[in-house]
N, C-alpha and C positions, 0 to 999 in steps of 0.2 A: 728699851727699845720695848716696842708693842708689839701688836698684831695688826690682821686685815683690817682695813675701817672704808667700806663704801658708802658710809652717811655724813651727813654733812655738821654733823659734832667728831668733828678735827682735834687731834693735839698733836703735842710734837711727838715725833718719834713712829705714830703710825703708821701703817703700810697701804700706799693704792694699790700696792701688785704683788704679787713673789710669787718666785719658781723656786720648788725641791729645799724648802725653810722649815726647820723647828724651832717652837717655842721651849723644849725640851730642858735647856739652861738656862729658863728666864731667872732674873732682869735680860741676860745676853739673849742675843737670835742667834741662831747656829743652822747651820746645813743638818738636813734629816741624811740620814743611815742611808745604807743599800737595800735594797730589797732583789731578796734570794731568790731564782725565778726554781719552782720544784719541776724536773724534767720528770718527773713518773707522769704526767696530766699533762693531755694535750685537749683542747677545744672540752671543756668541758662546760658545762652550764647550769649545775649547781653545786655549793659547797657547806658541809660542815664539819662537825667534830663530836667525837664520842671517843676521847683520850685519844683516839688516831684518828687522823684525816677522813672525811667520808664523802666521796666525790662522786657525782652522775656525770658521765662521762658519753655519748650516746646514748644509748639505752644500757649500759652498764655501771649496776653501784657498784664503785670499789671502797673497802673499807683497806685504807691504811697500805694503798697501790694495790693490792690485790682485789680483783673479782667475786663479789660474794651472792649475785645475782643479777637481775632486770627485771630493770622499770623501765617507764613512758621516757622516751626524750623529752628535755624542757626544764623549764624553774620548777624547784620546790621548795617546800614548806616542812619543816623537821618540829620533831616536839618528842622529845624521851620520858615515855613513863614505864617505869621498873627495868623491865629489862629488854623495852622494846620503843625502836626506835622508828616512830610514824611517820612514815612520804607521804606525802599530800600534793596533789589531789589523787593521787593514784590506788589510793586508801589499803597500804600495803604497809607493814613494817619489816625493819632489820633484826631479827632477834641475836643477840651480842653473844648469848651462851652456845649455841650451835652456827652462829653468822650463815643464817639463809634468810631470805625472805622470803614473807610469806603473805596472806592476804586478811585483811581482816574482817571482812564479812564473808560469808560461808551460805552454799546452795544444795541440794540435793532434791531429785525428782525421782519418783518413780512410778510404776500403773497398779501395783498392787497394797493392800496394808489391810491388819486386823485392830481394831482399838476397844482394849479394856477402861475403863471410869479411869484408869492415869498410866498405861500405856499403850503405845503405837508399837505393833511387829511391823516392819517392813521387809518384802520380798522383792528381789530385784536388783536393789539399791547399792552403792557402794558402802566398803564398809564406813558407820557412822563415826566410830571416832576419829577419822582421818579430816571430820568438818567438825564435829561440834564434842563440847565437853561440859561436865554438870556445872550448871550456875547461866548458861546462857539464856537469854530472853531470846525466844527466838516467836515468828511467825508459821501460821500450815496453812494453806490454801489447798483448793481443788478438790475439797470433798463435796461431794453433790449426793450420797447416799442419807448424811444426817451433816447438812452446811451446818450447823452449830457449832461441829469442831474446828471451823475455820475461826481462828484466833489468836491470840498471841499469849504465851505461856513460858516457864522458865525452867528447864531442865534440869530434874532432880541426879537424876542417873542414867548414863548411856553404855553400850555395846554396842556391837556390830552392826544386828540389826534390831533393839530396841528402843526405845526412847521414853523412862519413867519421866513421870511430871507429879504434881500434889492429886491428891483424892479429890475423886470427881471434876477432874478437868475436863474427861471427855465423854461421850453418853458413847455406850457399847455398838462396836460392830464386826459384824461375822468378816465383811471383805468389804473394803471400798477398793472396788477398781478402776474408776479413772485415775486417772495422774493427776497426783497428789505433789507440793512443793512445799519444803521446809526450809526457812532461811533464818540465818543470821544477820539482820539489816544494820548501815552504817551510813548516819542520814550525810546531806550532800551540806559540806561547808565549806564557808569561804576562806576563812582563817581559825588557825588553831595554836594552842600555845599549851604547855603544860603547868599544872598547881597541883600541892600535897598530892601526887601520886594520881590523877587523873588525866587523860587528856579533855579539855575543852575547846569548845570553837563556838561559833555563828552563823546565821544562814538570813542573809539579807531580802531572803524571796519573803520566807514564811516570819521573818521577823523577832528569831527564834535565837536562843543560848542554848547550848546543849553541855553536861558534864556525864565524861563516861563513868563507866563502876569503877569501885576503888581498887587500885591498882591491874585494871583490863580494860585497854583501850580497843577492842573487838569487841565490848557490849557497853550499847548505847538505850537498852528498851530491858531494863531489869528493874521493875519495881514491887517489890516484897517491902516494903516499911521498914528496910534494915537501913543500918548507918552507909553498908558498903553499895546502896542503890545507885543506880546512873539516877541525874536530872535533866529536867526540862521547863524551862521556863519564854514564856511569851511576852515580848515587849511591845511598847504602843508607841514609841515615840519614831517620828518620821525620818527619812531619809536613811538610807544604808549603813552599813556596818563599813569602817575603813578598818580594822582594824583588832588584837586582842593578845595581852601581854603578863605574865606573872608581874607580881610587886609586891614583895613580901610574904602577908598570907591574903592579899586580895588578888583577884582576877579582873582584870581592867575591860572592857567592851569598849570601842570607842566607834563615835563616831564626828561628821566635822565638825558639829557642833554640840557635842555632845559623851558625857562618859555615864555608862552604865559600870557601875562598884560591885562586884559580888563579894560580899563577907561571909562567914562563918566554915564550919570546919564538916558537915558532914549534912547532906539534903534536908531534914528535918527543919535544921539548923539554919539554912542558906539564906540570905536576904539582898536586895538590890537596892542599889539607893543611884538614883540618878542627879546628876549635875548638868546644868548648863554652864560651859566652857570652849575656850578655845580646844578643840579634839584634836587628832591624827587627820592630817593632810591624806586625800582618796588618792591611792598610788605609793603613799610611805611608808606601808605596814611595817615595812625591812629599816627603817630609820630610830626602830624602837630598840632601847638599849638602860638595862641597869649597871649603872656604877655607885657601887658604895648605897647601895639601898634608894637612888634617887634615878629615875628613870626621865630619860633625856627623846625627843620627839621631834617629829617635825610637821609644824602647825600649817597652816595659809599664811599669817604673817610672820614666822620665822621658824626657829628649833625653841623649845621648852623645857625647862627642866620641871619634872615634877616628881613628888616626894609624899602626895595625901594632901596637902591645901589647897591653895591656887596657884597654879602654873608660872613660874616664872620665865621671861624672856630670855634668854641668855644671846642673841642676835643680833643688835640695837645695830650693830657694826654693818648689818648687811645693805642697811638702808632701804631701798625701794624697790629692792630688786628681789624676782620671783621666783624662786626655784620648784621644779617638782621634781618626781622619779628619786627621791630621798633612799638610800641605803647605805647602814651607817653599821660601823665595830667597834669594839673596845678590846684595848691591852688589860684593864684594870682600873687605867688611869687617864688615858688619852681616849677620846672621843672621836671616832673618824666618820667622815661623813663624805659620801659620794652623794652629786647633783647635778642635773640638767640645767643647766643655764640657757633655755631656746636650744639649740642645735648644737650648742658643746657641755660639756662636761669638764664638771669640778670637784677637785675630789679635797676637802678639808680637813683640818685637824685644829678640837678643841681641846685643852688642856684643863681640864676640873679642877685643878688645884690653883692656877691662876687666873683662867676666866682669860684667857688668850687665843685665839684664834691665827693658824697660819693656815697660807694656799699651798699646798703641795708641786700637785701641776693638771693636768687635764683628764688625767685615766679615769675611764668610766670603770666604778666596780659593780657586781654582781650580785657578792655574798661575801659575806667575812666569816670566818673560823677563830675560834682563840684554843691555844691548847697554853695551860698553866700563864707563862707573860708571853707566850709567844702569840702574834695576830699572824692570819693569813688571810691575800685575798686574791679571789675570783676578778677578774678584769675581765671587759666584753671582747677580748677574743679569745676569752676561753681557757687563758693560763695561767697557776697556780702561785702566787708570789709569797714568801714569808716577806713581811716587814719590819725593817729598822733590823735586819737581821745580818748587817754585813757594814763593815768602816764605808766611809763615804767613798765614791769613789772616786778617779782622779779628773777622770771626762767628765762628768755629773756636772753640767751648767745648773749657774743658780742664779736669781733674781731678787733684787732686793728695793724696790720703789717706794722714794717716802710720800708722804701729801703733802702738799706746797706748803715753802714759809715766805711771809710775809716781809717784804723788806720797809714797809711805811710806818712809822710807828708815831704817835701825836702829830700826824701832817706833815712830816720829817723825813728827809731819805735817811737811808741808814746803809753803810758799807759791812761786809759779813764776811768771815773767814771761817772753816770748816775745819777743824780737828777729829778726822775719823781713827777709832781706834781699834784693831785688828789685832787677831791671833789667827796667824795665816803659817800653817804647815811649810816646809819643802815641799814643790812638787804642784802648789794651787797659787793662783794666783788673780788680782782682783781690777777691776776697770772703773772707774766712775767716772759719772758722764753728768752736766746738769744743763735743764735747761731755763733758759727767760722768758718771761711774762710772754708764757706758752709755742716760744718761737724752737727751732727744732733744735735737736741734741748734741751737744757739744763735748768730745772728750775733756775732761779737766785733772785724772789722774790716773793714773797705772802701777801698781806696785807687785810685784811676786813674793811669796812666801822664804822663813826659813824657818830654821828648825825651834818652831813653837814660840818661840819671843812674842811679846807684843808688835804690832806696827802700825806703828802712824803714820797716817795720809794726811798733808795740808791739800784745802781747797780755796781757792777763790772766787768771789764770786765777781759779776757785771754789777754796777749798781742798776736798778730794776726794782718792779711793784713788785713784784713774784717769782720765787727762784726754784726748784724742784729738782731734788739728788736722787740720782738711781746709782745701783752698784752690781754690778755683773762679773762672774768670775764662775772659775773651775775649779775642782778641788772642795779639800773642805776648810770652812771659814768659821770664825763665829766675829760678829761684829759686840763688840763690847760696849761702844759706846758712841757719841758724836757728841762734843763741843762746837757751841757759835761764840763766837766772837764779832761783835759790833760795834760801829762808833756811827754815831747819827750824824748827818751829813746835814745840808741848804734846807729852806723850809722848802715847801711843795707849794711853784705858782699854781 
C-alpha cells in the first residue's frame, strides 16, 4: 500500500484520491484516528503552545484556557526567548513568570530635565523604573538647548527620576525645558524566530537582519562590544524575505530563490553565507517544521527537506499541482501540511519514516501547536482540535481510490480478479466500486466488519483496457493488501 500520487509516475498501490486515511501502520493503509474538539476555544485566530496551549480569541490572549492579557485580533507569529513569549506583529510578550502581557518597546516624554555628563534627572515624568531598566539601549530626542544630547545610549542605572549613562555621554545642562522623549525602540520585522536565546527577525523594506540582545527580546540597539550585544546586518540580495527559522545552531533567512544562513554564537563571531537554491515560497512561512534536525518547508516546486546541504524534493507525487498558503505542524514524526489548491483546501500528512503522503480531508489549518507528542490544530472556522486524539469514529467516512490498472499486456487482453484483504471490526463496512475504460462507477462488492478478523473481498473485472478501483466505507478499517490474478486473453486486433 502506497500513498497519494498525482504525478505520471505511477505504481501499483498508489492512491489517486483519499479521505480520512493514515499511513501510520505502513505498509498498510488505515483510517485516521478521531479529532477531539477543545470546547474551551471558539472563533480563535492564532494558536501556539508553551507547556500549555496559548490561544488568541478575539482580542484576548488565553493561556491554558484563562485570559492573561489583551492583544490585537488576528493571526500571529510567536517566539519564546528566555521566559518571554514574543507575540508579533503586536510587539508584546507574555511573561510566563507572572503570566502578564507587556510591551517590548517603551517610551516616556516630559517637559523638564537636568543633564550632568553621565546622568539625566527628569521632572514631571512617571516612574522611570516602570518603563526602563539597566542595560536598555535607548534613544533620546527633543533636546534643543544642547542638540548634541539627542543620541542613542545604554542605560547603566535607573531610579524613579534619574537615568545614569556612561561617563561623558552628555553635555551638562541646568534645565532642558522643551519636551524631550526617551524611547526603547523595536524594529519593524516581517518574520521572527528564536535561536540561542535571542529573538531574530528580518525586514524586507530595509533588507536588514536583526538579533536582540542575549536573553532580552526588548533590546535591539545595544552595541557595547560585548558578547551579549544586539546585532544588525544589511543584505544585498534582491527580493523580499519570505520567512526565517532556527535549524540546529544556524538561523535561516529565506527568499524564494535564496537562503541567507547565519552562523556563530555571538556578534563578533556571526557570519552570513548566501546560497542560490529553491527557497521558501511567499506566503508559506508557517510551512517550516523541524523534525529530527531536518527542516521541511514548501517551495515553489513542492515540499523540501533540508538538513544543511542541498534541499531534497519530497513531493514528486504532487505532479503539476501548484499549492499555496502552506501551513504545517508536526508531532515529532509526521509532517502535517495544509495547503490551498485553487479555491479548495487540502490537509495532507507526510510520514517521515516511510516517505508516504496521504490526504486526510479538506480542512483549512490556520496554526498548529505541539505539546509532547500531542498535536493541536486551529482550523479556518476558529475551532481547536487535538489530532489523532480518539479512536476512529464509527460514522467517519473514508475513501481510497487507487490509480488505474491496465489490462493490456504485450498486445493481449487479460482478465483480472482482485482479492482485497481488510482488517474490519464490527460496526464498520466497506463498499467497492470499479470503473472500466473511464465509464461510470459500478458497485462490485460490499462487506460488513466483524471482530477484527481479516476479511476478504473478491472483485471480478470486465474485459477492458483500464480499470480503476475505489473503496469507500465508514468506521475503522485497515487495507492490508490487494492481490491481482489475471489470465492472458486473445490478441488485440
